[in-house]
TORNUDO-92441 format. One line per 2 residues: their letters; for each residue x, y, z of N, C-alpha, C. Coordinates in steps of 0.2 Angstrom, whole numbers, plus 5000, padded with zeros to 4 digits. Each point is the difference from the previous one (the first is absolute). Layout:
<pts>
A) X/Y/Z/X/Y/Z/X/Y/Z ~ ...
</pts>
This chain:
<pts>
XX) 4981/4927/5067/4994/5000/4995/4998/4992/4999 ~ 5005/4996/4999/4998/4993/4999/4998/4997/5007
XX) 5002/5002/5006/4998/4998/5006/4993/5002/5001 ~ 4997/5005/4997/4993/5002/5001/4996/4996/4995
XX) 5003/4996/4996/4996/4996/4995/4998/5004/4994 ~ 5003/5005/4998/4998/5004/4994/5003/4997/4994
XX) 4995/4998/4995/5002/4996/4994/4998/5004/4994 ~ 4997/5006/5000/4998/5003/4994/5000/5008/5002
XX) 5001/5004/4995/5000/5007/5001/4994/5003/5004 ~ 4994/4997/4998/4994/5003/5003/4999/4999/5008
XX) 5005/4996/5002/5000/4998/5007/5004/5005/5004 ~ 5004/5004/4997/5004/5005/5004/4996/5006/5003
XX) 4998/4998/5006/4996/5005/5004/5005/5004/5004 ~ 5002/5006/4998/5005/5003/5003/4998/5003/5007
XX) 4994/5001/5001/4998/5002/5007/5000/4995/5005 ~ 4998/4994/4997/5000/4994/5004/5007/4998/5002
XX) 5004/5000/4995/5008/4999/5001/5002/5005/5005 ~ 4999/5006/5000/5002/5005/5005/4998/4998/5007
XX) 4993/4998/5000/4997/4998/5007/5004/4994/5003 ~ 5002/4995/4996/5004/4994/5002/5006/5002/5002
XX) 5003/5006/4997/5007/5002/5002/5000/5005/5006 ~ 4994/5001/5003/4999/5004/5006/4999/5008/4998
XX) 4998/5001/4994/4998/5007/4998/4993/5001/4998 ~ 4997/5005/5003/4993/5002/4998/5000/5005/4995
XX) 4996/4999/4994/5000/5005/4995/4994/5005/5000 ~ 5002/5006/5000/4994/5005/5000/5001/5005/4994
XX) 4994/5003/4998/5001/5004/4994/4997/5007/5002 ~ 5003/5005/4999/4998/5007/5001/5003/5005/4996
XX) 4998/5006/5000/5003/5005/4996/5006/5003/5003 ~ 5005/4999/4996/5007/5002/5003/5002/5006/4995
XX) 5002/5005/5004/5002/5006/4996/5008/5001/4999 ~ 5004/4997/5005/5007/5001/4999/5004/4994/4998
XX) 4996/4994/4999/5003/4994/4997/4995/4996/4997 ~ 5003/4994/4997/4995/4995/4997/4999/4995/5004
XX) 5004/4998/5005/4999/4994/5005/5005/5001/5005 ~ 4998/4997/5006/5005/5000/5006/4999/4994/5004
XX) 5005/4999/5004/4999/4994/5005/5003/5002/5007 ~ 4996/4999/5005/5002/5001/5007/4999/4993/5003
XX) 5006/4998/5003/4999/4994/5004/5003/5000/5007 ~ 4998/4995/5004/5003/4999/5006/5000/4993/5002
XX) 5006/4997/5002/5000/4993/5002/4998/4996/4994 ~ 4995/4996/5000/4998/4995/4994/4994/5003/4997
XX) 4998/5006/5001/4994/5002/4997/5001/5007/4996 ~ 4997/5001/4995/5001/5006/4996/4993/5002/4997
XX) 5000/5007/4998/4994/5002/4996/5003/5004/4994 ~ 4998/4997/4994/5001/5003/4994/4995/5004/4997
XX) 5001/5006/4998/4995/5005/4998/5002/5002/4993 ~ 4995/4999/4995/5001/5002/4993/4995/5005/4998
XX) 5002/5004/4995/4996/5005/4998/4994/4997/4996 ~ 4994/5001/5002/4994/4997/4997/4998/5003/4993
XX) 5004/5005/4998/4998/5003/4993/5005/4997/4995 ~ 5004/4996/5002/5005/4997/4995/4996/4994/4996
XX) 5002/4999/4994/4997/4995/4996/5001/4993/5003 ~ 4996/4995/4999/5000/4993/5003/5007/4997/5000
XX) 5003/5000/4994/5007/4997/4999/5005/5003/5004 ~ 4999/5007/5001/5005/5004/5004/4999/4998/5007
XX) 4994/5000/5002/4998/4998/5007/5003/4993/5002 ~ 5000/4995/4996/5002/4994/5001/5008/5000/5001
XX) 5003/5004/4995/5007/5000/5001/5003/5004/5006 ~ 4996/5005/5002/5002/5004/5006/4999/4996/5006
XX) 4995/4996/5000/5000/4995/5006/5006/4995/5000 ~ 5001/4997/4995/5006/4996/4999/5006/5003/5002
XX) 5001/5006/4997/5006/5004/5002/5001/5001/5007 ~ 4995/5002/5004/5000/5001/5007/5001/4994/5004
XX) 4998/4994/4997/5002/4994/5003/5007/4998/4999 ~ 5003/5003/4995/5007/4999/4999/5004/5003/5005
XX) 4998/5006/5002/5003/5004/5006/4999/4996/5006 ~ 4994/4997/5001/4998/4996/5006/5005/4994/5001
XX) 5001/4997/4994/5005/4994/5000/5007/5002/5001 ~ 5002/5005/4997/5008/5002/5000/5002/5005/5004
XX) 4995/5005/5002/5002/5006/5004/4996/5001/5006 ~ 4998/4994/5003/4996/5000/5006/5003/5004/5006
XX) 4996/5004/5003/5002/5004/5005/5001/5008/4998 ~ 4999/5001/4993/5000/5006/4998/4993/5002/4997
XX) 4998/5006/5000/4994/5002/4997/5002/5004/4993 ~ 4996/4998/4995/5001/5003/4993/4994/5004/4998
XX) 5001/5006/4997/4995/5004/4997/5003/5000/4992 ~ 4996/4997/4996/5003/4999/4993/4996/5004/4995
XX) 5003/5005/4997/4997/5004/4995/4999/4997/4993 ~ 4997/5003/4996/4999/4997/4993/5006/4998/4997
XX) 5005/5004/5000/5006/4999/4997/5005/4995/5003 ~ 4998/4998/5006/5004/4995/5004/4998/4993/4998
XX) 4994/4999/4998/4997/4993/4998/5001/4999/4993 ~ 5003/4994/4998/5001/4999/4993/5005/5004/4996
XX) 5005/5003/5004/5005/5004/4997/5006/4996/4998 ~ 5001/4998/4994/5005/4996/4998/5007/5004/5000
XX) 5000/5006/5000/5006/5005/5000/5004/4999/5006 ~ 4997/4998/5006/5003/4999/5006/5005/4995/5000
XX) 5005/5000/5004/5005/4995/5000/4997/4993/5003 ~ 5003/4994/4999/4997/4994/5002/5000/4999/5007
XX) 5004/5003/5004/5001/5000/5007/4995/5005/5004 ~ 4997/5004/4996/4996/5005/5003/4994/4997/5003
XX) 4998/5002/5006/4994/4996/5004/4994/5000/4995 ~ 4999/5005/4996/4994/5000/4996/5000/4995/4994
XX) 5006/4999/4998/5001/4995/4994/4999/4993/5003 ~ 5003/4999/5006/4999/4994/5004/4993/4998/5001
XX) 4996/5005/5002/4993/4999/5001/4996/4999/4993 ~ 5003/5003/4995/4997/4999/4993/5001/4993/4998
XX) 5006/4998/5001/5002/4993/4998/4996/4995/5004 ~ 4998/5001/5006/4996/4996/5004/4993/5000/4997
XX) 4998/5006/4998/4993/5000/4998/4999/4996/4993 ~ 5005/5001/4996/5000/4996/4994/5000/4993/5001
XX) 5004/4997/5005/5000/4993/5001/4993/4998/5003 ~ 4997/5004/5004/4993/4999/5003/4995/5000/4995
XX) 4999/5005/4995/4995/5001/4996/5001/4996/4993 ~ 5006/4999/4998/5002/4996/4994/5005/4995/5002
XX) 4998/4995/5004/5005/4995/5002/5003/4996/4994 ~ 5006/4999/5000/5003/4996/4995/4997/4993/4998
XX) 4998/4997/5005/4997/4993/4999/4994/5000/4996 ~ 4996/5006/5001/4994/5001/4996/5001/5003/4993
XX) 5005/5005/5001/5001/5004/4994/5003/4997/4994 ~ 5005/4996/5002/5005/4997/4995/4996/4995/4995
XX) 4995/4996/5003/4996/4996/4995/4996/5003/4995 ~ 4997/5006/5002/4996/5004/4996/5005/5004/4995
XX) 5005/5002/5002/5005/5004/4995/5003/4995/4995 ~ 5001/4994/5002/5003/4995/4995/4995/4998/4995
XX) 4993/5001/5001/4995/4999/4995/5000/5005/4994 ~ 5003/5006/5002/5000/5005/4995/5006/4999/4995
XX) 4998/5001/4994/5006/4999/4995/5005/5006/5000 ~ 4998/5006/5001/5004/5006/5000/4999/5004/5006
XX) 5005/5004/5002/4999/5005/5006/4998/5006/4997 ~ 4993/5001/5000/4997/5006/4997/4995/5003/5005
XX) 4998/5006/4999/4995/5003/5004/4993/4997/5000 ~ 4999/4997/4994/4993/4996/5000/5001/4994/5005
XX) 5005/4997/5000/5001/4994/5005/5000/5003/5007 ~ 5004/5005/5001/5000/5003/5007/4993/5002/5002
XX) 4996/5003/4996/4993/5002/5002/4995/4994/5001 ~ 5001/4995/4997/4996/4994/5001/5002/4997/5007
XX) 5007/5000/5001/5002/4997/5007/4998/5005/5006 ~ 5001/5006/4999/4998/5005/5005/4993/4999/5002
XX) 4995/4999/4995/4993/4999/5002/4999/4994/5005 ~ 5004/4995/4999/5000/4994/5004/5002/5002/5007
XX) 5005/5004/5001/5003/5002/5007/4998/5006/5003 ~ 4996/5004/4996/4997/5006/5002/5006/5005/5002
XX) 5005/5001/4996/5006/5004/5001/5001/5005/4994 ~ 5004/5005/5002/5001/5005/4995/5004/4997/4994
XX) 5000/5004/4994/5004/4998/4994/5007/5000/5002 ~ 5002/5005/5003/5008/5001/5001/5002/4994/5005
XX) 4997/4999/5005/5002/4994/5005/5000/4994/4996 ~ 4995/4998/4996/4999/4994/4996/5006/5000/4995
XX) 5001/5005/4996/5005/5000/4995/5007/4999/5003 ~ 5001/5003/5006/5007/4998/5004/5000/4993/5001
XX) 4995/4997/5002/5000/4993/5001/5001/4996/4994 ~ 4997/5002/4994/5001/4997/4994/5007/5000/4998
XX) 5004/5005/5002/5007/5000/4998/5004/4995/5004 ~ 4997/4998/5006/5003/4995/5004/4998/4993/4998
XX) 4994/4999/4998/4998/4993/4999/4997/4999/4993 ~ 5001/5005/4995/4997/5000/4993/5003/4994/4996
XX) 4997/4999/4994/5002/4995/4995/5007/5002/4997 ~ 5002/5006/5000/5006/5002/4996/5004/5005/5004
XX) 5007/5001/4999/5004/5005/5003/4997/5007/4998 ~ 4999/5004/5006/4997/5007/4999/5003/5005/5004
XX) 4998/5006/4998/5002/5006/5004/4994/5005/5001 ~ 4998/5003/5005/4995/5004/5001/5003/5007/5002
XX) 4998/5005/4996/5003/5007/5001/4994/5005/5001 ~ 5001/5004/5005/4995/5006/5001/5003/5007/4999
XX) 4997/5004/4996/5002/5007/4998/4995/5005/5003 ~ 5002/5005/5002/4996/5006/5001/5001/5004/4994
XX) 4996/5006/4998/5002/5004/4995/5007/5003/4999 ~ 5003/5000/5006/5006/5003/5001/5006/4995/4999
XX) 4999/4994/5003/5006/4995/5000/4998/4993/5001 ~ 5005/4996/5000/4998/4993/5003/5000/5000/5007
XX) 4995/4997/5003/5000/5000/5007/5003/4994/5003 ~ 4998/4994/4997/5003/4994/5003/4999/4994/4994
XX) 5004/4995/5001/4999/4994/4996/5002/4994/5004 ~ 4997/4994/4997/5002/4994/5003/5002/4995/4995
XX) 5005/4996/5001/5002/4995/4995/4998/4993/5003 ~ 4998/4996/4995/4999/4993/5002/5006/4996/5002
XX) 5000/4995/5003/5006/4997/5002/5005/4997/4995 ~ 4997/4999/4994/5004/4998/4994/5003/5006/4996
XX) 4998/5006/5001/5003/5005/4997/5006/5003/5003 ~ 5006/5000/4996/5006/5002/5003/5000/5007/5002
XX) 5005/5002/5005/5000/5007/5003/5002/5005/4995 ~ 5004/4997/4994/5003/5005/4996/4994/5004/4996
XX) 4994/4997/5000/4995/5004/4996/4996/5004/5005 ~ 5002/5007/5000/4998/5005/5004/4996/5005/4996
XX) 4994/5001/5001/4996/5004/4995/5002/5008/5001 ~ 4999/5003/4994/5001/5007/5000/4996/5004/5005
XX) 5002/5006/5002/4996/5004/5004/4994/5003/4997 ~ 5001/5002/4993/4994/5003/4997/4998/4995/4994
XX) 4993/5001/4998/4998/4996/4995/5002/5003/4993 ~ 5002/4995/4995/5002/5001/4994/4993/5003/4996
XX) 5001/5005/4996/4994/5003/4997/4997/4995/4994 ~ 5004/4996/4998/4998/4995/4995/4997/4994/5003
XX) 5000/4999/5007/4997/4995/5003/4992/5001/5001 ~ 4996/4994/4999/4993/5001/5000/4998/5003/5007
XX) 5004/4998/5005/4999/5002/5007/5000/5008/5001 ~ 5003/5003/4995/5000/5008/5001/4993/5002/4998
XX) 4997/4997/4996/4993/5003/4998/4995/4999/5006 ~ 5001/4995/5005/4996/4999/5006/5002/5005/5005
XX) 5007/5001/5001/5002/5005/5005/4998/5007/4998 ~ 5001/5002/4994/5000/5007/4997/4994/5001/4995
XX) 4997/4995/4998/4994/5001/4995/4994/4998/5003 ~ 4995/4998/4996/4993/4998/5002/4999/4993/5001
XX) 5005/4996/4998/4998/4992/5001/5000/4998/5007 ~ 4996/4996/5002/5000/4997/5007/5003/4993/5000
XX) 5001/4997/4994/5003/4993/5000/5003/4999/4993 ~ 5005/4996/5000/5003/4998/4993/5000/4993/4999
XX) 4999/4997/4994/5000/4993/4999/5008/4998/5001 ~ 5000/4994/5002/5007/4997/5000/5004/5000/4993
XX) 5005/5003/5000/5004/5002/4994/5007/4999/5000 ~ 5003/4998/4995/5008/4999/5000/5003/5007/4998
XX) 5005/5001/5004/5004/5007/4999/5007/4998/5001 ~ 5005/5005/4998/5007/4999/5001/5002/5001/5007
XX) 5004/4995/5003/5002/5000/5007/5003/5007/5001 ~ 5003/5003/4995/5004/5007/5002/4995/5005/5002
XX) 4993/4999/4998/4995/5005/5002/5000/5000/5008 ~ 5002/4995/5003/4999/4999/5007/5007/5000/5004
XX) 5005/4998/4997/5006/4998/5003/5006/5004/4997 ~ 5003/5005/5003/5006/5003/4998/5006/4997/5001
XX) 5001/4994/4997/5006/4996/5001/5002/4997/4993 ~ 5007/5000/5000/5003/4998/4993/4997/4993/4998
XX) 4998/4999/4994/4998/4994/4998/4992/4999/5000 ~ 4997/5005/5004/4993/5000/5000/4996/5000/4994
XX) 5003/5004/4995/4997/5001/4993/5000/4993/4996 ~ 5003/4995/5003/5000/4993/4996/4994/4996/5002
XX) 4996/5002/5005/4995/4996/5003/4993/5004/4999 ~ 4995/4996/5001/4993/5002/5001/4997/4998/5006
XX) 4995/5004/5003/4996/4997/5006/4993/5002/4998 ~ 4995/4996/5003/4993/5001/5000/4998/5005/5005
XX) 4996/5005/4999/4998/5005/5004/4993/5001/5000 ~ 4997/5001/5006/4993/5002/5001/4999/5005/5006
XX) 4997/5005/4999/4999/5005/5005/4993/5002/5001 ~ 4999/5002/5006/4993/5002/5003/5001/5007/5004
XX) 4995/5004/4999/5000/5006/5005/4998/4998/5007 ~ 5003/5004/5005/4999/4999/5007/4995/5005/5002
XX) 4997/4998/5006/4994/5005/5002/5003/5007/5002 ~ 5007/5000/5001/5003/5007/5002/5003/5003/4994
XX) 4998/4998/4994/5002/5003/4994/5007/4998/4997 ~ 5003/4995/5003/5007/4997/4998/4998/4994/4995
XX) 5006/4997/4999/4999/4994/4996/5004/4994/5003 ~ 4997/4994/4998/5003/4993/5003/5001/4996/4994
XX) 5006/4998/4999/5002/4996/4994/5002/4993/5002 ~ 4998/4995/4996/5002/4993/5001/5005/4999/4994
XX) 5006/4998/5001/5005/4998/4995/5001/4993/5000 ~ 5000/4996/4995/5002/4993/5000/5005/5000/4994
XX) 5004/4995/5001/5007/4999/4996/4999/4995/4995 ~ 5001/5002/4994/4999/4996/4994/5006/4995/4999
XX) 5006/5003/5001/5006/4996/4999/5003/4997/5006 ~ 5002/4994/5000/5003/4996/5005/5007/5003/5001
XX) 5003/5003/4995/5007/5003/5001/5000/5006/5005 ~ 4994/5003/5000/5000/5006/5005/5000/4997/5007
XX) 4998/4994/5001/5000/4997/5007/5006/4996/5002 ~ 5005/4999/4995/5006/4996/5002/5004/5004/5005
</pts>
């Protein structure tokens, strides 16, 4: 990215970057997948479903470029559930391609300075930054956990269970979120009620963590509804003792 002279988010032209990497991007109606890549030698063709929303198209192109970088010689047909699926293991080829896409569309050297200007890791901050990068809320929130101004955790639930979560690097492994939402948590109203978003609020840590001593602490919580009807929660940690 830096070798291409990219110095601001609006310069990240993913199709031009693909062309520089030897891959031509095409858009067409795809019925059996969301994106695919077919390559031979040092040339490839990436095809993305033209019916996807713009941010999804960009991530799909970047995802296929991840396959071109790390899995060259193989053809991939990626379904909707393959791209951006944090529930897969970190060594899974689709997660590897996702990580590449995040680095491409939200490069740390551009994201970190913007994130450092935000006072809190909130969805308002996430939405402001994602407008700069033309990325999805989930992809940007994951990056906020990596580069944001405070230790954070991002948790995704479906109406049935927790699907995945990601800790920031300063959050100890002992803080492992519950599978199901606590009915007293504001997030419960987003997942099972009518609210689309909650304000950042202080709740008991035991609402999120089934661990001895969790009831002695509090965390800040903010939740938004996802397009699929699930919920996405940003937790930030009030007490330094939780991070010791």
